[in-house]
Structures are given as structure tokens and as C-alpha cells.
C-alpha positions as CSV (number, residue, x, y, z in Angstrom):
1,M,81.6,94.7,83.3
2,K,84.1,96.1,80.8
3,C,87.4,97.6,81.8
4,L,88.5,100.5,79.6
5,I,92.2,101.2,79.8
6,L,93.4,104.7,78.6
7,A,96.7,104.2,76.7
8,A,96.6,106.6,73.8
9,G,99.0,109.1,75.3
10,Y,102.5,109.7,73.8
11,A,104.5,110.1,77.1
12,T,106.8,112.7,75.6
13,R,108.5,113.4,79.0
14,L,109.8,109.8,78.9
15,Y,111.6,110.1,75.6
16,P,113.7,108.4,74.3
17,L,112.2,105.3,76.1
18,T,108.7,106.0,74.8
19,E,109.5,107.7,71.5
20,N,108.6,104.5,69.7
21,F,107.2,102.4,72.5
22,P,104.1,102.9,74.8
23,K,104.6,103.7,78.5
24,P,102.1,101.1,79.8
25,L,104.3,98.4,78.4
26,L,107.4,99.5,80.2
27,T,108.5,96.9,82.8
28,V,108.4,97.4,86.6
29,G,109.8,94.4,88.4
30,E,109.1,91.2,86.4
31,K,106.0,92.5,84.6
32,T,104.8,95.4,82.5
33,I,102.8,98.2,84.1
34,L,99.8,97.0,82.2
35,D,100.3,93.4,83.3
36,W,100.3,94.5,87.0
37,L,97.0,96.4,86.5
38,I,95.1,93.7,84.5
39,D,96.3,90.7,86.6
40,D,95.2,92.6,89.7
41,I,91.8,93.7,88.4
42,D,91.1,90.0,87.5
43,S,91.1,89.4,91.3
44,A,87.9,91.4,91.7
45,T,85.3,88.6,91.8
46,G,81.6,88.3,92.6
47,E,79.8,85.7,94.7
48,N,80.6,83.0,92.1
49,T,84.3,83.7,92.3
50,K,84.2,84.7,88.6
51,S,86.0,88.0,87.7
52,Y,83.6,91.0,87.4
53,I,85.5,92.0,84.2
54,D,84.6,90.0,81.0
55,E,86.5,92.2,78.6
56,Y,89.4,94.6,78.7
57,V,89.5,97.3,76.1
58,V,92.9,99.0,75.7
59,I,92.5,102.4,73.9
60,S,95.7,103.2,71.9
61,N,96.8,105.7,69.4
62,H,97.7,104.4,65.9
63,K,101.5,104.8,66.5
64,Y,101.5,102.3,69.4
65,A,98.6,100.0,68.6
66,S,100.7,97.2,67.1
67,H,102.7,97.0,70.4
68,F,99.5,96.4,72.4
69,E,98.2,93.9,69.8
70,N,101.3,91.8,70.2
71,W,101.2,92.1,74.0
72,A,97.5,91.0,74.1
73,K,98.3,87.8,72.2
74,E,100.2,86.5,75.2
75,K,97.5,87.3,77.8
76,K,94.9,84.9,79.0
77,Q,92.2,87.6,79.5
78,N,89.7,88.7,76.8
79,I,91.5,91.9,75.5
80,T,90.4,94.1,72.7
81,I,92.7,96.8,71.3
82,V,91.1,100.0,69.9
83,D,93.1,102.3,67.6
84,D,91.9,105.8,67.9
85,G,93.6,106.7,64.6
86,T,95.9,109.5,65.9
87,S,99.6,109.5,65.3
88,T,101.0,112.6,67.1
89,N,100.7,114.2,70.5
90,E,99.3,117.3,68.8
91,T,96.4,115.4,67.2
92,R,95.4,113.2,70.2
93,L,91.7,113.0,70.9
94,G,91.9,113.5,74.7
95,A,90.8,110.9,77.3
96,V,87.1,111.7,77.3
97,K,86.8,111.5,73.5
98,D,88.9,108.3,73.5
99,I,86.4,106.7,75.9
100,Q,83.5,107.8,73.8
101,F,85.3,106.5,70.7
102,A,85.7,103.1,72.2
103,I,82.1,102.9,73.3
104,S,80.9,103.8,69.8
105,Q,83.3,101.6,68.0
106,L,82.5,98.5,70.0
107,N,78.9,99.3,70.8
108,L,79.6,98.9,74.5
109,D,76.6,98.7,76.8
110,D,77.7,97.8,80.3
111,D,79.1,99.0,83.6
112,M,82.6,100.2,83.1
113,L,85.8,100.4,85.1
114,V,87.9,103.1,83.4
115,I,91.6,103.5,84.4
116,A,94.8,105.1,83.1
117,G,97.1,102.4,81.8
118,D,100.3,103.9,83.2
119,N,99.7,103.8,86.9
120,V,101.7,101.7,89.4
121,L,99.9,100.9,92.7
122,D,100.7,99.2,96.0
123,F,97.1,98.2,96.6
124,S,94.5,96.2,94.7
125,L,91.9,97.9,92.6
126,A,89.5,95.1,93.5
127,R,88.6,97.1,96.6
128,F,87.4,99.9,94.4
129,V,85.3,97.6,92.3
130,H,83.6,96.2,95.4
131,Y,83.1,99.8,96.8
132,A,81.4,100.8,93.5
133,K,79.2,97.7,93.6
134,E,78.1,98.6,97.1
135,K,77.3,102.2,96.3
136,N,75.5,101.3,93.1
137,T,76.5,104.6,91.6
138,S,79.3,105.9,89.4
139,C,82.4,106.3,91.6
140,I,85.9,107.7,91.7
141,M,88.9,107.5,94.0
142,R,90.4,110.3,96.1
143,Y,93.5,110.9,98.2
144,Y,94.6,113.7,100.5
145,E,97.1,116.1,98.9
146,A,98.7,118.7,101.2
147,D,100.6,120.5,98.5
148,D,98.5,123.3,97.0
149,T,100.7,123.5,93.9
150,K,100.0,119.9,93.1
151,L,96.2,120.4,93.7
152,T,96.2,123.0,90.9
153,K,97.4,120.3,88.5
154,C,94.8,117.6,89.1
155,G,91.1,117.1,89.7
156,V,89.9,118.2,93.2
157,V,86.6,117.2,94.9
158,T,84.5,118.2,97.8
159,I,82.4,115.5,99.4
160,D,79.8,115.1,102.1
161,E,79.9,112.7,105.1
162,N,78.7,109.8,102.9
163,D,81.4,110.2,100.3
164,K,79.0,111.8,97.8
165,I,80.7,114.3,95.6
166,L,79.4,117.8,96.0
167,D,81.7,119.4,93.5
168,M,84.6,118.5,91.3
169,E,87.0,120.8,89.3
170,E,89.9,119.9,87.1
171,K,93.1,122.0,87.7
172,P,91.4,124.6,89.9
173,T,93.1,127.9,90.4
174,N,91.8,128.0,94.0
175,P,91.2,124.4,95.2
176,K,88.2,124.0,97.5
177,S,89.6,120.9,99.3
178,N,92.7,118.7,99.6
179,W,91.0,115.7,98.0
180,C,92.8,114.9,94.8
181,C,91.5,112.4,92.2
182,P,93.7,109.8,90.6
183,P,92.6,108.4,87.2
184,F,90.4,105.5,88.3
185,Y,86.7,105.6,87.6
186,Y,83.6,103.4,87.7
187,Y,80.7,104.3,85.4
188,T,77.3,102.6,85.8
189,K,75.8,101.4,82.5
190,A,73.3,104.3,82.6
191,D,76.0,106.9,83.2
192,A,78.4,105.6,80.5
193,K,75.6,106.4,78.0
194,L,75.8,110.0,79.0
195,I,79.3,110.7,77.9
196,H,78.3,112.0,74.5
197,L,75.9,114.4,76.2
198,G,78.7,115.6,78.5
199,I,80.9,116.3,75.5
200,E,78.1,118.1,73.7
201,S,77.4,120.1,76.9
202,G,81.0,121.4,76.8
203,C,82.8,119.3,79.5
204,G,86.6,119.2,79.1
205,T,87.9,116.2,77.0
206,D,91.6,116.1,77.7
207,A,91.6,115.0,81.3
208,P,89.5,111.9,82.1
209,G,88.1,113.5,85.3
210,S,86.4,116.2,83.3
211,Y,83.5,113.9,82.5
212,I,83.0,113.2,86.2
213,A,83.1,116.9,87.0
214,W,80.1,117.3,84.7
215,L,78.4,114.0,85.7
216,C,78.4,114.7,89.4
217,N,76.1,117.6,88.7
218,Q,73.6,115.3,86.9
219,V,73.5,112.2,89.1
220,P,75.0,111.0,92.4
221,V,78.7,110.1,92.2
222,H,80.7,108.8,95.2
223,A,84.5,109.0,96.0
224,M,86.3,106.2,97.8
225,E,89.5,107.2,99.7
226,M,92.5,105.5,98.1
227,P,93.7,102.7,100.4
228,G,97.4,102.9,99.3
229,K,99.9,104.7,97.2
230,R,100.0,105.5,93.5
231,Y,103.4,105.8,91.9
232,D,103.3,108.6,89.3
233,I,105.7,107.9,86.4
234,G,106.0,111.2,84.6
235,N,109.6,111.3,83.6
236,L,112.8,109.2,83.3
237,E,113.9,109.9,86.9
238,S,110.5,108.9,88.4
239,Y,110.4,105.7,86.3
240,H,113.9,104.6,87.4
241,Q,112.9,105.4,91.0
242,V,109.8,103.2,90.8
243,Q,111.8,100.4,89.2
244,R,114.1,100.5,92.3
245,S,111.4,100.6,95.0
246,Y,108.3,98.9,93.7
247,K,107.6,95.6,95.4
248,G,104.3,94.6,93.6
249,I,100.6,95.0,94.2
250,K,99.5,94.2,97.7
251,Q,96.3,92.2,97.7
């Protein structure tokens, strides 16, 4: 399985910290955000205790690619850095096109865990990988959001009694449920091959959940309830708050 990490954003709300440095490599505690994520995902193992992930693909923009390349040299995991060629926030490809770009550049043909590289969690993503393996379909995560205003700024899903997605909409004006979707996705090998078709069919390309919103109308997709908390680092204040309070991933 491949793990695609979305890290091509410019984090303009975190300037000046990220004006010349990528947000996923900011430190929280004793490690970078990206270190926390990758070290945790490595704990998702199969029956032979070997990690499900045999390659990590970090999708960067051109401005920050060298930072990720230097970081990857110090990691024990098999990590590939993909430079999407953009240099400004205005010319960014968008998450869905970045995923397709990486698949095309590296000729990827495998199941995929796709995550945003700037998330701090207090739970292990290994649980999500095991859930997806059990469902044997593409999967996402979901959490209950009571604030209607926040729901209009994220992906919102409706599900049946078996976690199957009935509908998903990005940034809905009138949310149909309180189930909000964080940026963690599992694509089966077959469904990863459909991304180009989703783009050609007109699915949104900026938010990564836009592809799932299209895909769930083509094939079964399931949504696991998030077992812990996700810390959203959107601005300087939230970053400093996470630095003060974060205790590390709970296995």
C-alpha cells in the first residue's frame, strides 16, 4: 500500500512561520507534524507484523520541495518527494489534481492511504487502515460537528446503519447531517484508477474530499467514526495552542 501525503499548500495564514517553510515540518513537541504522522502510520501492520505501507509519497509544491527532500534523508521509511511544479498559492493545482499528478508521475498502481500532511492527532491512524481492510472498500473518516457554521466549511456526509455513505457534499449551504469529514482517505486500487475520470466528470479539485463526493455515487464507500481528536492548525494562535497542549499520539 502507498501513503500519499498532501503537502503542497502554502499555509498563508501561518505567515511569517510558513512564508519560506512548509507547515508539515513545523515541530509539535519533540517531532515535526509529519514525523508524528508517518511514525504512527508505520504501526499499522498486517498478520506478518510488517507495515502495510511500503512507500510514502509526499506531494509538495516547488517552493518547499527541497525542505521535504532534506527531511526525507533522515527518515528510515521509504519516502518519495513529488514536486508538483507550482510556486505560488494562486497557481496551486488543488488536492485532487495533486493526487492524480503523483499517481501519473510515479505510475502508482496500489491501494492508497491519502492524508493531509498538516494534521495533529491524539489517536492512531492504524485503526483507520484496519477498518478499511475489513470493509474492503474505499473509506473516509467522520466526526460529529454540532456547529452549523463549521459544517458549511467542510465535507458533510450522510450514512446508513452500516457506515455506507449515502451522500457527501463539500461546503454545503444547507448541511444534511452533522457528520463532518477530516482529510483522511483510503482508496482501493480500483478506485484510485478512477480519479482522472472524476476530474473529467467535473468533480471539484481544490478540497480532497471532492473526489469522494463523486466516488460515493459510483461505488460503495464507507465512513469510520473518528476515535479521537484532530487538532486543526490554521493560524499562529492555533499552532501555539497545540504546541502547549499536545501530548503525542495515543496508540
